[in-house]
N, C-alpha and C positions, 0 to 999 in steps of 0.2 A: 464485582463490577456490574453495573446496570447495563443491560444490552437492549436496544430497541432497533426496529427495522423499518425501513421506508422503501416502498416500491413505486412511488410516483413516477410516471413516465418522464417528466422533465428532469428529475434527479437522476434517473437511469441514463438518459441521454447525456447529461452533463458529465456523468462518471466516465462514459466512453469517450467523450470529447476530450476530457482531461488526459486520457492516455495517448492522445496525438503527440504529446511531448516526449514520449518514450523514444529512445534512440532507434531509428529505422522504422518507426511507425508509419510515416509517409515519406515520400521522396522529396528531395530539394526542389524539384520542379513543381510539385503539388503545393509546397509552401510558397513558392514564388508566384504562381499563377493558379490559385485554386479554382477559379471560375471555369477554367478549361476542363475541369474534371467533374463538373456537375454541381447543381445548386446545393445539394446536401453537404458536400465537402466545403464549398464556398462559405456557407453559413457556419459550419463547424469551425473552420479556421478563424472566422470573424469572432466567434464566441471565445475560442481559445485565446486569441491575441488580446481581446479587450477585457475578458472577465477572469481568466485563469493565469495568463502570463503576466499581466499587469499587477504590480504590487498594490495598486489602489483598491482592487476588488478581490484579490487572490483568496483571502480567507473569508471575507464577508459574503461572497456570492452564495456559498453553500448554506449559510445560516439564513440568508434572505429567502432562498427557495424552500428550505426546510420549514420555515415558519410562515411562508407566504407573506413576508413583510417588506414592502417596497422601500420603507424608510431606511433600511439598513444600507442600501446602495444608492438610493435616490429613485423617485417615482419614474422619471423618464428612462433612466438606465434599466430599471426593472422591466418596464414595458417593452423596451427594445430587446432585452434578453428573451422575454417570452415570445416575441414575434420571431426572433431568429431560431429559437428552439422549435417553434411550430413548423419552420421550414426544413427541419431535419427529420425526414420521414424514415420509418423502419418498421419491420414486422415485430413490434414489441407486444408482449402479453399485456392483458388488461391489468390495471393496478391491483385488483382484488382477485387475481387468478388463484385458484385453490393450491396450486403447486408452491406458491410463495409461503403460505401458512405452514405447510408441511415441512418445507425447507428451514424456515426460521425456527420452528419448534425443535427440529433436530439439531440445529446449531446451538441453541440455548442449552439443550439437554447435554450435549457432548461437552460444551465448555464448563458447565456447572460440575460435571463429573470429574473434570481435570483441573478445576480452577485453583485449588489450594496448591497443587504441585506446580502448575504453571507460574503462579504468583511467587512461590518460593524460589524457583529456578531463575525467573526473570530478575529478582532482587539479587540473587547470588552472582549471576553472570553479568548483568548490565548495571546494577547499582541503583536502580530506581523501581518505584512501584508501578504496577499496571494502572492505567487511567481509572477514574471513578465511574465514568460512563462512556459508552460507545454507541454511536448511531451508525448502523450499517445500511448503506444503499444496496439493496439486494436485486440482482438482475439475472435473467437468463442469458445465454449466449447461443448464437447460431452454430458455433463449433461445439459438437456434442462432447468433446474430450477436454474442454477448457475449464480451468479453475484459475481465475486471475483476480488480482486486487489492485487497488490504488488508494494510497493514504492521502486524502485531500486537505483536511483542515483540522485544527485543534484550537482549544481555548484554555490558556494557562490559568485563568481565574477560577474555573471550576474543574480543571484537569480532565477535560473531555475531548473526545476525538470524533471526527466524521470520516468514514472511509467507505469505499465501494467494493463489492465482490460480484464477479460474473461467473456463474456456474453452469456448465453444460449438462445435458441430459444424462450422460454416462456417469458423471461423478456426483449426482445429487443424493446418493445414499452413502458416499464415502466420507463420513463426517470427520474422521481422523485427519485426512488430507485437507479438508475444508478448514478445520480448526488450525492446522499448521499455517495456512495462508492468512487466516483471520489474525493470528498472533503476530505474524510477520508484519502485516500492515499496521497494526496497533503500535508495534515497536518503532516503526519509522516516525510516527507522530510523537511518541514518548521521548525519543532521542531529541527531537526538535524542542519540545516543551522543557526538557531538562537541560538544554544547552550543552549536551554531551560532546558534540563535535564542533570544531572551529568553522566559522563562516569562510567561504572562499573569497579571496581577494580578486579584483578584476584581473582577468587574464589567466587565473589559476584554473586547473582542472584536476580532478581526481577524488575530491572529497565525496561526491555523490556515489562514484563507483566503489570507493572504500566502504561506505555505509552499506550499500547493497550487498557487496561481497561478504562482509562480516555477518550480516543478518542471514544471508543464504547459508552460511556454514552452520547456523543454529536452527533455523526454521525456514520453510515449512517441513523439510524432511531431514534436518541435520542433527547436530549434537543435542540441542535442547529437546527436540522432538523425540529422540531416542531415550533421553533421561526421563521424560514425562510418560512415555509409553505410546506416543502417536505413531511411531515406527518401531518394528521389532528389533532390527539390528542396523548398524551403520558401518559401512566401509567408506571411509572418507575419500579415498582415491576414486572409487566408482561414483560416489556422489558428486565429486568435483567435475567429472566428465559430463554429468547431466547439467550442472550449473553452467559449464562452458557452452553447451548447446543452447541453453535457454537465454544466456546473457553474454554473447560474444564481446560486447563492448566493455565488459568488466573482467575479461580473461587475464589481462596483464596483472591486475591487482589480486585476482583470485589465485594466480600462480604464486605470487609473492607471499600470500597468506597460508599456503598449504602446509609448509613445515611448522610454522608457529601454531596452527590450528591442531595439527597432530599432537604437538607438545601440550597445548592447553587441554585437549581431550584427556590426556593422561593425568594431568594435575587438576582436573575439573573442580571448581568450587573454592579453591584456595584464595583466589582474588578475582576481581572483576576482569573481564576480557579487555577492558580499556587500559587498566594498569598494566596488565600482562603485555599487551601490544605496544604500549608506549615505551617499554623497555627493550623492544625488539625492532626499532627503526620506524615506528608508525606514529611517533609523538606529534609530527607536524599536522596530523588530522584531529588530534584529541585535545579537548579542554581538560587539563588535569587539575583536580580539585584537592 
């Protein structure tokens, strides 16, 4: 898989704005009246609603910024986006800060070291190949302990993905954890490109939580990570407690998956996790091929 990195400030800003959509990221009051909470939040919510939430621009906006090509979303819309992004101020590092070069080099090296094992296990567990290429929007975070990601866009034609990673100072040399998050985010977009899960119908809820919970059981520190060697050992019950702390909105489905995941861990590799789960009460989420 070809890996490239981007550290443009506007792409980094858009990556963090993308995460406003995560459950609990901002309050209902902030969504309802963002201007009360400052110009930066007001501009961020405008960007989120127009360019990320809207299906009209959802996938295209990342490719427009990545290539600096206004034609992808329209000249006026592109100009408006740049103006709004300019109003989102923050203490971001310069695009060419030396720390980014060191970090990107370390990520590439760690992935290449584990690539064959990762690709083998992804095929065995999920039933699809890793993408041909990945563009990583690489950013620092003000929280020194943070390693987070967001899988923003993909292109089925060339089987490529764009996703972001924010890595705090304390974790910048822990490349095994970073690669776990890296693979987790790529798998989100690969699931989408391969049509693995069913689309939610209006009024339905749970598909997104199911996807997140299943992936969490494998990476960044789960079953697949243990098999590849990114973590030394795995106690599923203890790991689940960590998942519950990090994603309380997915706890219900995570609870439901605990026993099946214990079972899958014991029979690992005999069939894809989707076939396994479809036979255990989760077929409503899965496109069975």
